[in-house]
C-alpha positions as CSV (number, residue, x, y, z in Angstrom):
1,M,61.0,4.6,10.2
2,T,60.4,0.9,9.7
3,T,62.7,-1.6,11.4
4,P,63.3,-5.1,9.9
5,M,61.8,-7.9,12.0
6,A,64.0,-10.8,11.1
7,G,64.2,-12.5,14.5
8,P,64.1,-11.6,18.2
9,K,64.3,-7.8,18.8
10,T,65.5,-6.3,22.1
11,L,64.3,-2.7,22.4
12,N,65.2,-0.1,25.0
13,P,62.1,2.1,25.4
14,S,62.4,5.6,26.7
15,D,61.5,6.3,30.3
16,L,58.6,8.6,29.2
17,G,55.1,7.2,29.5
18,T,53.7,3.7,29.6
19,T,52.6,3.2,26.0
20,K,55.2,2.4,23.3
21,K,54.9,1.9,19.6
22,W,57.3,0.5,16.9
23,K,57.0,0.0,13.2
24,F,58.4,-3.2,11.6
25,K,58.6,-5.1,8.3
26,N,58.4,-8.9,8.3
27,D,61.9,-9.8,7.0
28,T,61.8,-13.4,8.4
29,G,61.0,-14.9,5.0
30,E,58.0,-16.7,6.5
31,P,54.7,-15.8,8.2
32,I,54.8,-14.7,11.8
33,F,52.1,-16.5,13.8
34,D,52.9,-15.4,17.3
35,F,54.9,-13.0,19.4
36,Y,56.5,-13.8,22.7
37,I,56.9,-10.5,24.6
38,A,59.2,-10.2,27.7
39,T,60.4,-7.3,29.8
40,G,63.7,-7.4,31.6
41,P,66.1,-7.7,33.2
42,K,64.6,-9.8,35.9
43,S,66.5,-10.4,39.1
44,F,66.5,-12.9,41.8
45,L,65.3,-10.3,44.3
46,E,62.7,-8.6,42.0
47,I,62.9,-5.3,43.8
48,E,63.4,-1.7,42.9
49,F,66.6,-0.4,44.4
50,P,66.6,3.2,45.8
51,W,69.5,4.2,43.6
52,G,67.5,3.5,40.4
53,E,68.5,0.0,39.4
54,S,65.7,-2.5,38.9
55,G,65.2,-6.2,39.0
56,N,61.5,-5.7,38.6
57,P,60.8,-4.5,35.0
58,P,57.4,-3.1,33.9
59,D,54.5,-5.5,33.6
60,L,52.8,-6.0,30.2
61,R,49.2,-4.6,30.1
62,R,48.2,-4.7,26.4
63,F,49.6,-5.8,23.1
64,T,48.1,-4.4,19.9
65,I,49.3,-5.1,16.3
66,R,48.2,-3.1,13.3
67,E,48.6,-3.6,9.6
68,S,47.7,-0.8,7.2
69,G,46.5,1.3,10.1
70,F,43.9,-1.3,11.3
71,D,44.1,-3.4,14.5
72,T,44.6,-7.0,13.4
73,A,45.2,-8.5,16.9
74,S,45.3,-7.4,20.5
75,K,45.6,-9.1,23.9
76,S,45.4,-7.9,27.5
77,F,47.8,-9.1,30.2
78,D,47.6,-8.9,34.0
79,D,50.8,-8.4,36.1
80,V,53.2,-10.4,33.9
81,T,56.6,-9.7,32.5
82,E,56.3,-12.4,29.8
83,G,53.4,-13.2,27.5
84,K,52.4,-14.6,24.2
85,A,50.1,-13.0,21.6
86,T,48.7,-15.2,18.8
87,L,48.1,-13.5,15.4
88,D,45.1,-14.4,13.3
89,P,45.8,-14.0,10.4
90,P,49.6,-14.3,10.6
91,I,51.8,-11.5,9.3
92,A,52.9,-12.4,5.7
93,P,56.6,-12.1,4.7
94,G,57.4,-8.5,3.5
95,K,54.4,-7.0,5.2
96,E,54.8,-3.8,7.3
97,F,53.1,-3.7,10.7
98,E,53.0,-1.7,13.9
99,I,53.2,-3.0,17.5
100,E,51.9,-1.0,20.4
101,L,52.6,-2.1,23.9
102,Q,51.1,-0.8,27.2
103,F,52.9,-1.3,30.5
104,D,52.1,-0.6,34.1
105,D,55.2,1.6,34.7
106,P,57.7,3.6,32.7
107,F,61.0,1.9,31.9
108,E,64.2,2.5,33.9
109,P,67.4,3.2,31.9
110,E,68.7,-0.4,31.8
111,E,65.3,-2.1,31.3
112,Y,64.2,-3.4,28.0
113,V,61.4,-5.2,26.1
114,Q,62.0,-8.2,23.8
115,L,59.8,-9.2,20.9
116,I,60.3,-12.8,19.7
117,P,58.4,-13.9,16.5
118,T,57.4,-17.6,16.0
119,D,56.3,-19.7,13.1
120,G,53.1,-21.9,12.8
121,A,54.7,-24.6,15.0
122,G,55.6,-22.1,17.8
123,T,59.3,-22.2,16.9
124,T,61.3,-19.0,17.4
125,I,62.3,-17.4,14.1
126,E,66.0,-16.5,14.5
127,D,67.7,-14.0,12.3
128,G,71.2,-15.4,12.4
129,D,72.8,-12.5,14.2
130,E,75.1,-13.7,16.9
131,T,74.8,-12.0,20.3
132,E,76.9,-12.3,23.4
133,T,75.1,-14.1,26.1
134,A,75.2,-12.8,29.7
135,E,76.0,-14.9,32.7
136,P,72.9,-16.3,34.5
137,N,71.5,-14.0,37.1
138,T,72.0,-15.7,40.4
139,G,71.1,-12.5,42.4
140,I,74.6,-12.3,44.0
141,Q,75.4,-9.1,42.2
142,E,72.3,-7.4,43.5
143,I,73.0,-8.6,47.0
144,L,76.5,-7.3,46.9
145,K,75.4,-3.9,45.6
146,A,72.7,-3.7,48.3
147,L,75.1,-4.6,51.0
148,E,77.6,-2.0,49.7
149,A,75.0,0.7,49.6
150,A,73.7,-0.2,53.1
151,A,77.3,-0.2,54.5
152,G,77.8,3.3,53.0
153,A,74.5,4.6,54.5
154,L,75.4,3.1,57.9
155,G,78.9,4.6,57.7
156,Q,77.3,8.1,57.2
157,L,75.2,7.6,60.3
158,R,78.4,6.8,62.3
159,V,76.9,4.0,64.2
160,P,79.5,2.0,66.2
161,S,80.1,-1.5,64.7
162,K,79.5,-3.2,68.1
163,D,76.0,-1.7,68.2
164,L,75.3,-2.9,64.6
165,E,76.4,-6.4,65.4
166,A,74.1,-6.6,68.4
167,A,71.2,-5.2,66.3
168,F,71.7,-7.8,63.6
169,R,71.8,-10.7,66.1
């Protein structure tokens, strides 16, 4: 199944494997010269929590684009969650293409990858769909969740609070 690529696409890959592939059609109305690729969500702490939530999404390893079954561009990355791949030649309007991405780890349920096409001037090609923006990630939510989980774990150990206070000082 081919998905229209008319602007930034946020995709939620399955948690199976580290290589992902999608088929698109350039519905932007203009040539696509580059793709910015980003995985998320990123957090202030950039750690994997033991209860499965993540602030450290998979790193990009390789970007490959194919038209008519032939590789037209590829780029390798090293330990980055954001990267840019330049296409030469660009993808013409109306053309179908396939993007294959390789990552260092499988995706957790709330992690995603975003593909952002740009024109010849490096300007993001938007599709006009309005999306609700999230609040900036200050890291406080992750700290509160971590403290809540730690308090629960300590409560199960039945350690007297006076001993905990002394240990933290």
